[in-house]
C-alpha positions as CSV (number, residue, x, y, z in Angstrom):
1,M,-0.8,-18.9,-18.0
2,P,-3.0,-19.0,-21.1
3,Q,-4.3,-15.8,-22.6
4,V,-7.6,-17.5,-23.4
5,V,-9.6,-17.6,-20.2
6,D,-12.8,-19.3,-19.1
7,A,-14.0,-16.1,-17.5
8,E,-12.9,-12.6,-16.9
9,V,-13.6,-13.0,-13.2
10,V,-14.0,-16.3,-11.2
11,V,-16.0,-15.9,-8.0
12,V,-15.4,-18.7,-5.5
13,G,-18.4,-19.0,-3.2
14,G,-22.0,-18.8,-4.1
15,G,-23.4,-17.3,-0.9
16,P,-25.0,-13.9,-0.9
17,V,-21.8,-12.0,-1.1
18,G,-20.4,-14.1,-4.0
19,M,-23.7,-14.0,-5.8
20,L,-24.0,-10.2,-5.4
21,V,-20.5,-9.7,-6.8
22,A,-21.4,-12.0,-9.8
23,A,-24.7,-10.2,-10.4
24,E,-23.1,-6.7,-10.2
25,L,-20.3,-7.8,-12.6
26,G,-22.9,-9.4,-15.0
27,L,-24.9,-6.1,-14.9
28,L,-21.9,-4.4,-16.4
29,G,-21.2,-7.0,-19.0
30,T,-18.4,-8.9,-17.4
31,K,-18.0,-12.6,-18.1
32,V,-18.2,-14.4,-14.7
33,L,-17.9,-17.9,-13.5
34,V,-19.2,-18.8,-10.0
35,L,-17.8,-22.0,-8.3
36,E,-19.8,-23.2,-5.3
37,T,-19.3,-26.2,-3.1
38,R,-22.9,-26.7,-2.1
39,A,-25.3,-28.5,-4.5
40,A,-28.1,-26.1,-3.5
41,V,-28.9,-23.0,-1.4
42,S,-29.1,-24.0,2.3
43,D,-32.2,-23.1,4.3
44,R,-30.3,-23.4,7.6
45,P,-30.9,-20.4,9.8
46,K,-28.1,-17.9,9.4
47,A,-28.1,-14.1,9.2
48,N,-31.5,-12.5,8.9
49,T,-30.8,-8.8,9.5
50,L,-29.9,-6.3,6.8
51,H,-28.9,-2.8,8.0
52,A,-29.7,0.5,6.4
53,R,-26.7,1.0,4.1
54,A,-27.0,-2.6,2.8
55,V,-30.8,-2.1,2.3
56,Q,-30.2,1.2,0.5
57,S,-27.6,-0.3,-1.8
58,L,-29.8,-3.3,-2.7
59,A,-32.7,-0.9,-3.4
60,R,-30.7,1.1,-5.8
61,R,-30.4,-2.0,-8.0
62,G,-33.8,-3.4,-7.4
63,Y,-32.4,-6.7,-6.1
64,V,-35.1,-7.3,-3.6
65,D,-38.6,-6.2,-4.4
66,A,-39.5,-6.0,-0.8
67,V,-36.7,-3.5,-0.3
68,A,-37.3,-1.4,-3.4
69,G,-41.0,-0.8,-2.6
70,V,-40.6,0.4,1.0
71,A,-39.8,4.1,1.3
72,D,-40.0,6.7,4.1
73,A,-40.0,4.0,6.8
74,A,-40.1,5.1,10.4
75,P,-37.1,4.6,12.7
76,Q,-36.7,1.0,13.8
77,P,-36.0,-0.1,17.4
78,F,-32.7,-1.9,17.9
79,H,-30.3,-2.9,20.7
80,F,-26.7,-2.4,21.6
81,A,-25.2,-5.3,23.5
82,G,-28.7,-6.6,24.1
83,I,-29.6,-3.2,25.8
84,Q,-32.9,-1.9,24.3
85,G,-33.9,1.7,23.8
86,M,-32.1,3.0,20.7
87,Q,-33.5,3.5,17.2
88,I,-31.9,3.2,13.8
89,A,-33.2,5.8,11.3
90,A,-32.7,6.4,7.6
91,P,-33.0,9.6,5.6
92,E,-36.4,10.5,4.1
93,G,-37.1,8.6,0.9
94,E,-34.9,5.7,1.8
95,P,-36.2,2.1,2.5
96,S,-36.7,0.8,6.0
97,P,-33.5,1.1,8.0
98,I,-33.7,-2.6,9.1
99,L,-34.9,-5.4,6.9
100,K,-35.5,-8.8,8.3
101,L,-34.8,-11.2,5.4
102,A,-33.5,-14.8,5.6
103,Q,-30.0,-15.2,4.2
104,A,-31.2,-18.0,2.0
105,E,-34.0,-15.9,0.5
106,L,-31.5,-13.1,-0.3
107,E,-29.1,-15.6,-1.8
108,R,-31.7,-17.0,-4.1
109,A,-32.8,-13.5,-5.3
110,L,-29.2,-12.6,-6.1
111,E,-28.6,-15.9,-7.9
112,Q,-31.6,-15.3,-10.1
113,R,-30.3,-11.9,-11.0
114,A,-26.9,-13.3,-11.7
115,L,-28.4,-16.0,-14.0
116,A,-30.4,-13.3,-15.8
117,H,-27.1,-11.6,-16.7
118,E,-25.9,-14.9,-18.2
119,I,-23.5,-15.6,-15.3
120,T,-22.4,-19.3,-15.2
121,V,-23.0,-20.9,-11.8
122,L,-21.4,-24.3,-11.2
123,R,-22.5,-26.0,-8.0
124,S,-20.9,-29.1,-6.4
125,H,-17.5,-27.6,-7.4
126,E,-15.0,-27.6,-4.5
127,V,-12.0,-25.5,-5.1
128,T,-8.7,-27.1,-4.0
129,Q,-6.0,-25.0,-5.5
130,V,-5.5,-21.3,-6.4
131,S,-2.5,-19.8,-8.2
132,Q,-1.8,-16.6,-10.1
133,D,0.9,-14.9,-12.2
134,A,1.2,-11.6,-14.1
135,E,-1.3,-12.8,-16.7
136,G,-4.2,-14.2,-14.7
137,V,-5.4,-16.7,-12.1
138,R,-6.0,-20.5,-12.2
139,V,-8.4,-22.4,-10.0
140,V,-8.5,-26.2,-9.6
141,A,-11.8,-27.8,-8.4
142,N,-13.2,-31.2,-7.6
143,T,-16.4,-31.5,-9.6
144,P,-19.0,-34.2,-10.1
145,H,-17.1,-35.1,-13.3
146,G,-13.6,-35.1,-11.9
147,T,-10.9,-32.5,-11.3
148,K,-11.1,-29.5,-13.6
149,S,-9.0,-26.3,-14.0
150,F,-10.5,-22.8,-14.7
151,S,-8.6,-19.6,-15.7
152,A,-9.6,-16.0,-15.4
153,L,-8.1,-12.5,-15.2
154,Y,-9.2,-12.0,-11.6
155,L,-10.5,-14.1,-8.7
156,V,-12.8,-13.1,-5.9
157,G,-12.8,-15.4,-2.8
158,A,-16.2,-15.2,-1.1
159,D,-16.0,-18.7,0.2
160,G,-16.6,-18.1,3.9
161,S,-14.7,-18.2,7.1
162,A,-12.8,-21.3,6.2
163,S,-11.8,-19.8,2.8
164,R,-9.7,-22.0,0.6
165,V,-8.9,-19.0,-1.6
166,R,-7.5,-17.1,1.4
167,E,-5.3,-20.1,2.4
168,Q,-4.2,-21.0,-1.1
169,A,-3.4,-17.4,-2.2
170,G,-1.3,-16.7,0.9
171,F,-3.3,-13.9,2.6
172,A,-1.9,-13.1,6.0
173,T,-4.4,-12.5,8.8
174,D,-4.6,-11.0,12.3
175,T,-6.5,-13.1,14.7
176,S,-7.8,-13.0,18.3
177,A,-8.5,-16.2,20.2
178,A,-12.0,-17.0,21.4
179,T,-12.9,-16.0,24.9
180,V,-16.6,-17.1,25.0
181,S,-18.6,-20.0,23.6
182,A,-22.1,-19.9,22.1
183,L,-24.7,-22.3,20.8
184,M,-27.4,-21.8,18.3
185,G,-30.3,-24.2,17.7
186,Q,-33.3,-24.2,15.4
187,V,-35.5,-26.4,17.5
188,R,-39.1,-27.5,18.2
189,F,-40.3,-26.5,21.6
190,A,-42.5,-28.8,23.6
191,A,-44.3,-25.9,25.2
192,P,-43.7,-22.8,23.0
193,D,-45.6,-20.5,25.3
194,T,-43.1,-21.2,28.1
195,A,-40.0,-20.5,26.0
196,P,-38.0,-17.4,26.9
197,R,-38.7,-14.2,24.9
198,G,-36.0,-12.0,23.5
199,W,-32.8,-11.2,25.3
200,Q,-32.4,-12.9,28.8
201,R,-29.3,-12.1,30.9
202,T,-28.4,-13.8,34.1
203,P,-25.2,-14.0,36.2
204,R,-24.4,-17.1,34.2
205,G,-24.7,-15.8,30.7
206,W,-27.3,-15.0,28.0
207,V,-30.2,-16.8,26.3
208,V,-31.7,-15.2,23.2
209,C,-34.9,-16.8,21.8
210,R,-37.3,-16.2,19.0
211,T,-40.3,-18.5,18.5
212,E,-42.5,-19.1,15.5
213,S,-46.2,-19.8,15.3
214,D,-45.6,-23.4,14.3
215,G,-43.9,-24.2,17.6
216,T,-40.3,-24.0,16.3
217,G,-37.8,-21.2,16.9
218,V,-34.2,-20.2,17.2
219,I,-32.5,-20.2,20.6
220,R,-29.0,-19.0,21.3
221,T,-26.8,-19.3,24.4
222,L,-23.7,-17.3,25.4
223,N,-21.3,-18.6,27.9
224,F,-18.5,-16.4,29.2
225,A,-16.9,-19.1,31.4
226,A,-14.6,-20.6,28.8
227,P,-14.5,-21.1,25.1
228,A,-15.7,-24.5,23.9
229,D,-13.9,-26.7,21.4
230,W,-15.3,-25.4,18.1
231,R,-14.6,-28.8,16.5
232,A,-17.0,-30.6,18.8
233,R,-20.3,-31.2,17.2
234,P,-23.1,-29.7,19.3
235,T,-26.0,-31.8,20.4
236,L,-29.6,-31.1,21.5
237,D,-28.8,-32.4,25.0
238,E,-25.9,-29.9,25.2
239,L,-28.2,-27.1,24.2
240,R,-30.8,-28.1,26.8
241,T,-28.2,-28.3,29.5
242,E,-26.7,-24.9,28.6
243,V,-30.1,-23.2,28.6
244,R,-30.9,-24.8,32.0
245,R,-27.6,-23.7,33.5
246,I,-28.1,-20.1,32.4
247,L,-31.8,-19.7,33.2
248,E,-31.9,-22.2,36.1
249,R,-35.0,-23.7,34.6
250,D,-35.9,-26.2,31.9
251,V,-37.0,-25.2,28.4
252,P,-38.3,-28.4,26.9
253,M,-37.1,-29.0,23.3
254,T,-38.2,-32.1,21.4
255,E,-36.2,-31.8,18.2
256,A,-33.2,-30.0,16.8
257,L,-33.7,-29.0,13.2
258,F,-30.2,-27.5,13.1
259,L,-27.4,-26.9,15.6
260,S,-24.2,-24.8,15.4
261,R,-21.5,-23.5,17.6
262,F,-19.8,-20.1,17.4
263,S,-17.6,-17.7,19.4
264,D,-15.9,-14.3,19.4
265,Y,-12.9,-15.6,17.5
266,T,-11.8,-12.8,15.2
267,Q,-9.9,-12.9,12.0
268,V,-9.2,-10.1,9.6
269,A,-7.0,-10.3,6.5
270,R,-4.2,-7.9,6.5
271,T,-5.1,-6.9,3.0
272,F,-8.2,-7.7,1.0
273,R,-6.2,-7.8,-2.3
274,L,-3.2,-9.8,-3.4
275,D,-2.5,-8.8,-7.0
276,R,-5.3,-10.5,-9.0
277,V,-7.0,-12.2,-6.0
278,F,-9.6,-10.4,-3.7
279,L,-11.4,-11.4,-0.6
280,A,-14.9,-10.4,0.4
281,G,-17.3,-11.2,3.2
282,D,-16.4,-13.8,5.8
283,A,-13.4,-14.9,3.7
284,A,-11.9,-11.5,4.5
285,H,-13.2,-10.9,8.1
286,I,-14.8,-12.8,10.9
287,H,-16.1,-11.3,14.1
288,F,-18.5,-11.9,17.0
289,P,-22.0,-12.0,15.4
290,I,-23.8,-9.4,17.4
291,G,-26.1,-6.7,16.0
292,G,-26.5,-8.4,12.6
293,Q,-23.5,-6.6,11.1
294,G,-21.8,-9.6,9.4
295,L,-24.0,-10.0,6.3
296,S,-24.4,-6.3,5.8
297,T,-20.7,-5.7,6.0
298,G,-20.2,-8.4,3.3
299,I,-22.8,-6.8,1.1
300,G,-20.8,-3.6,1.5
301,D,-17.7,-5.4,0.3
302,G,-19.5,-6.7,-2.7
303,F,-20.9,-3.4,-3.9
304,N,-17.5,-1.7,-3.4
305,L,-15.5,-4.3,-5.2
306,A,-17.7,-5.4,-8.2
307,W,-17.9,-2.1,-10.1
308,K,-14.1,-1.6,-9.7
309,L,-13.4,-5.1,-11.1
310,A,-15.8,-4.6,-14.0
311,Y,-14.2,-1.4,-15.1
312,A,-10.7,-2.7,-14.6
313,V,-11.6,-5.5,-17.1
314,R,-13.5,-3.1,-19.4
315,T,-11.1,-0.1,-19.5
316,G,-7.8,-1.5,-18.2
317,S,-7.7,1.0,-15.4
318,G,-6.0,-1.6,-13.2
319,D,-4.2,-1.1,-10.0
320,Q,-5.0,2.5,-9.1
321,L,-8.7,1.7,-9.1
322,L,-8.5,-1.8,-7.7
323,D,-6.2,-0.8,-4.8
324,T,-9.0,1.4,-3.5
325,Y,-11.0,-1.7,-2.5
326,D,-8.7,-2.6,0.4
327,L,-8.1,1.1,1.2
328,E,-11.8,1.7,1.7
329,R,-13.2,-1.6,3.1
330,R,-10.6,-2.7,5.6
331,P,-11.1,0.4,7.9
332,V,-14.9,-0.3,7.8
333,V,-14.3,-3.9,8.9
334,E,-11.9,-2.9,11.6
335,Q,-14.5,-0.5,13.0
336,V,-17.1,-3.3,13.0
337,V,-14.7,-5.5,14.9
338,R,-14.2,-2.7,17.5
339,N,-17.9,-2.2,18.1
340,T,-18.7,-5.9,18.3
341,R,-15.9,-6.2,21.0
342,A,-17.4,-3.2,22.8
343,Q,-20.8,-4.9,22.8
344,L,-19.3,-8.2,24.0
345,A,-17.6,-6.4,26.9
346,L,-20.9,-4.9,28.0
347,M,-22.6,-8.3,27.8
348,R,-20.2,-9.9,30.2
349,P,-22.5,-10.8,33.2
350,A,-20.1,-9.5,35.9
351,A,-22.0,-7.5,38.5
352,E,-19.5,-4.7,38.4
353,L,-20.7,-3.9,34.8
354,D,-24.3,-3.4,36.0
355,P,-23.8,0.4,36.5
356,L,-22.4,0.7,33.0
357,R,-25.3,-1.2,31.5
358,E,-27.7,1.0,33.4
359,L,-26.0,4.1,32.0
360,F,-26.3,2.8,28.5
361,A,-29.9,2.0,29.0
362,R,-30.5,5.6,30.1
363,I,-28.6,7.3,27.3
364,L,-29.4,5.1,24.3
365,P,-32.8,6.7,23.7
366,F,-31.3,10.1,23.5
367,G,-31.5,11.3,19.9
368,E,-27.8,12.2,19.4
369,V,-26.6,9.0,21.1
370,S,-29.0,6.9,19.2
371,A,-28.1,8.5,15.9
372,F,-24.4,8.1,16.5
373,I,-24.4,4.5,17.6
374,G,-27.2,3.6,15.1
375,G,-25.3,5.2,12.3
376,A,-22.3,3.1,13.1
377,L,-24.2,-0.2,13.4
378,S,-26.1,0.5,10.2
379,A,-23.0,1.6,8.2
380,Q,-24.6,4.9,7.3
381,E,-21.5,6.7,8.7
382,T,-19.3,5.0,6.1
383,V,-17.2,7.4,4.1
384,C,-15.2,6.2,1.1
385,S,-11.7,7.6,1.1
386,A,-10.7,7.2,-2.5
387,G,-10.9,10.5,-4.4
388,R,-11.9,12.4,-1.2
389,D,-11.3,16.1,-1.5
390,S,-10.8,18.3,1.5
391,A,-12.4,21.2,-0.4
392,C,-15.8,19.5,-0.2
393,E,-17.2,17.5,2.7
394,W,-19.6,15.7,0.3
395,T,-17.0,13.6,-1.4
396,G,-16.8,10.1,-0.1
397,R,-20.4,10.2,1.3
398,F,-23.4,8.3,0.2
399,L,-25.8,10.3,-1.9
400,P,-29.3,10.2,-0.2
401,N,-32.3,9.3,-2.3
402,Q,-34.0,12.4,-3.7
403,L,-36.1,13.5,-6.6
404,F,-34.6,15.3,-9.6
405,K,-36.3,16.9,-12.6
406,T,-34.3,15.6,-15.6
407,D,-34.7,15.6,-19.3
408,R,-36.6,12.3,-19.0
409,G,-39.0,13.6,-16.3
410,V,-38.9,13.2,-12.6
411,E,-36.3,10.6,-11.5
412,D,-34.8,9.7,-8.1
413,V,-31.3,8.5,-7.2
414,T,-32.5,4.9,-6.9
415,E,-33.8,4.9,-10.5
416,L,-30.7,6.8,-11.8
417,L,-28.3,4.2,-10.4
418,R,-30.3,1.1,-11.4
419,A,-28.0,0.4,-14.4
420,G,-24.9,0.3,-12.2
421,R,-23.0,2.9,-14.1
422,P,-21.1,6.0,-12.7
423,L,-23.3,9.0,-12.9
424,M,-22.6,12.7,-13.6
425,L,-25.3,14.9,-12.3
426,Y,-25.0,18.5,-13.3
427,H,-27.1,21.6,-12.9
428,S,-28.6,22.7,-16.2
429,E,-27.3,26.2,-16.0
430,S,-24.0,26.2,-14.0
431,G,-22.7,22.7,-14.5
432,Q,-22.4,22.4,-18.3
433,R,-18.6,22.8,-18.5
434,H,-18.1,19.9,-16.1
435,A,-20.6,17.8,-18.2
436,S,-18.5,18.6,-21.2
437,V,-15.4,17.1,-19.6
438,A,-17.3,14.0,-18.6
439,Q,-18.5,13.5,-22.1
440,G,-15.0,12.2,-23.0
441,W,-15.9,9.2,-20.9
442,S,-19.4,8.7,-22.1
443,H,-18.6,5.1,-22.9
444,V,-18.2,4.6,-19.1
445,L,-20.5,7.0,-17.3
446,R,-23.9,8.5,-17.8
447,T,-24.4,12.3,-17.7
448,V,-27.8,13.6,-16.4
449,R,-28.9,17.2,-16.5
450,V,-31.1,18.3,-13.7
451,H,-33.4,21.3,-13.7
452,G,-34.8,23.7,-11.1
453,R,-33.4,26.1,-8.6
454,R,-30.2,24.7,-7.1
455,P,-31.3,21.0,-7.0
456,L,-27.8,19.9,-6.3
457,S,-25.4,20.9,-3.4
458,R,-22.8,21.7,-6.1
459,D,-22.9,22.6,-9.8
460,A,-22.0,19.0,-10.6
461,L,-21.5,15.7,-8.8
462,L,-19.9,12.4,-9.9
463,V,-21.6,9.5,-8.2
464,R,-20.0,6.1,-8.2
465,P,-22.0,2.9,-9.1
466,D,-22.2,2.0,-5.4
467,G,-23.9,5.3,-4.6
468,Y,-21.0,7.3,-3.1
469,I,-20.0,10.7,-4.3
470,A,-16.6,10.6,-5.9
471,W,-16.2,14.2,-7.0
472,T,-17.9,17.6,-6.8
473,S,-17.5,20.8,-8.7
474,A,-15.7,22.3,-5.7
475,S,-12.6,20.5,-7.2
476,E,-11.1,21.1,-10.6
477,D,-9.5,17.6,-11.1
478,L,-12.4,15.8,-12.7
479,A,-10.5,14.7,-15.8
480,V,-7.6,13.5,-13.7
481,L,-9.9,11.3,-11.6
482,L,-11.7,9.9,-14.6
483,H,-8.5,9.1,-16.3
484,T,-7.1,7.4,-13.2
485,W,-10.2,5.3,-12.7
486,F,-11.4,4.7,-16.2
487,G,-8.4,5.1,-18.5
488,Q,-8.2,7.3,-21.6
489,H,-11.1,9.4,-22.8
490,R,-12.6,8.9,-26.2
């Protein structure tokens, strides 16, 4: 494998997760090449829900203006298995805990940021081969100008559920066969006022419908009788028939703008890293799309992985830092799989489940229940295990947005993390000795002195670029952690 590479990191897949990884790497000065099969961003309806932790992470980089400007939002109503009554809340000072944003709009915003960081994005490039050795990776792609080969130090596969990277690199997966079948259509209704509203359950399945002012809308059906052949192309007549079967009435639809088929087929890679190749988003995990968790989970993958790759390239920290990606993200994904399965179990239309649904409907509005389930759905209960210290419960947790008086004036966490660098926050009086240790890694992290009466929970905090607390002054091993993750001090 040649030592001269086309990029330090190749990202295969230009969807929102791939573009986020590219933008994050570019922010930290990494040379990145994005290879995307599609010629342009697709406006087909996909995910449109971002949950609190994804929104908070995006806000800390200013990726979406609509996110960065919304603070102190009220708790938002949400559902569990189609059962209404719960609310998802976020800490004071954070953005809205639920953001409705079309996936295509997010993808465009992230691509613009990646391009601003001089990332190379090559569209109409279909990857066909992936290989690696001790020196780097090589990718072969079909392009508008013939077959081309690209080399890099690392490769990120963010190329979706049918990932060629996953297949070519030899990632093993755990799968569960489909037990239900579902249809989704972006359609034009003949009589929009008569279309179903929201979540409709009958003994024959579910219909979920959202209409727009122009007479179009998105309608989904869920059939528990038997999984359909996912290879069969859905038709408007099939969707009409399925809606009629479930609701026992016609919902006139005159045109299908887009149709797709999905199920509860589950696939999770047994590891998200094989040497120099990494998986993120749907390439790493597929689950039943309930509760809008898929896109947000992929965004979490991207924020976790990108800074680690950037510093592995920049400082040569290598395996000890890069191994933490799989260590931290796969348990999160496995928990998402469990809660989507729990929701699907509650959604089965069997009459014997009615008492259980009634129980959930009664307890979901309770504050503690709502906070517990909402915290799981919104990923706000996520704790990063790398570097966790039993001496301090703060390590591994996300640092909430708050105001600090610093040498530059009044700054909040969102502003302090905008540059994507690790952050040492230390109390002006009691944290100086910890700041002195961190100065040895000033080429990597930023140290910020905060003033006032006990503005921090500890004398000093080390905050990762993704917003999680890596270390507090309750521990004495700061130099060891910095050396492990960022190499020799200067």
